[in-house]
C-alpha angles and dihedrals in degrees: 000000000000123000088250096051092045087052090053091052092048093050092048091049089049093051097042088045088066087055093048091051088051094048088063086077103059120189094246129163096323091060092045092054093055121104105246134197117254089248094061108126118240111266094248090065095065101066096050094043093048090046092056092043093053089050091052091047091052094049089047092052090046092052090052092045093047092047098049112356122212093291096040095069102284096100097098095043091048092044089053087049092055092046093052090048089055090050090047091058093040089058091060090049093050097044103036103018100043096024091230109140088166094059091036089056094054091046093049090053089055090046091052092053091047091051090051090050089047091048092051090047091049091046090057092054096042127351093220092056092055092044092053087062094055095088092048091051090049094047092048090050090053088046090052090052091049090045091054093048092048090050092047094046094047102041 
């Protein structure tokens, strides 16, 4: 396996790893009991959407790494990427694990801003890498709105 292909595999594993960590906190009965807005997607949508988003994130990080590497000027963008992945997993813990939509809402706002900063940093290294984060930014924006409504409806 070439270094580039191995790098792709590693970045995909890193990205999907955040999803795996988050999946340890399944919605469960608590989430099912919440009052939800009419525009809440069906539960079966979330798994496929997040899988695609994690794959896009992994490819984006790989493109940045392949273009510049950690020592070639991509250390900061890739560090931001890792940080936003950690916040991504933390949201799931706060919302589903701790049943704290209030704290999860504050956290997801920080996450959205960090995704935007990461997107711009990736864009500056390689246009395609930044573009691959656009669906993620949009979905997290939607998730933030949904989080806010769930908090509001169930407070």
